[in-house]
C-alpha positions, 0 to 999 in steps of 0.5 A: 494460478498463484499459490495461497500466499501469493494470492494473499499478497496480491489481494493485500496489495490491491486492497491497499492501492484501492485504499490509497486512491480513495484516501488521496481523493478524499484528502483532496476534498479536505478543508485544509488540503495543505496540511494533507500534502504529504499524505496525498503524495505518500498515498500516490507513491503507495498505490503505485507500489502496491500495483507493481508488487501485485503485478510482479507477484501475479506473473512470478517475477524473479524480482518479486522479493526485492519489489515486495520489500520495497512495497512493504517500506513504502506501505510502512511510510504511508501507513504512519503518515496516514495514521497521524490524521483523524479522517476515516479515510486516513485510518482506513488507509493506514490499516490497509497499508499495515496489512499490505506491508505484513503480506509483502514482508512475508513474500520478500522473506519467502522469495 
């Protein structure tokens, strides 16, 4: 059973991955999809990074610090891009990315 900090990171990563998947799908339904391509690409990268980090923390990987540091970096990039767009799904994703980056950064320092 993961500790409280570990569980908080896992939860933040899983929530961020879900927000990124939702954002990417919603971006694909926007009228001007071409302007959303970077957002979609970063959403996909971020979801993958978050899923990887959540799994690494859940299993207590000896590399979880490095994996969480990478996840925080990807979340920062995705959050910054999503934050540029006015769509509600992008703003929700940006907020989830910020929360996940904070949780992952705490894990990467603590490892």
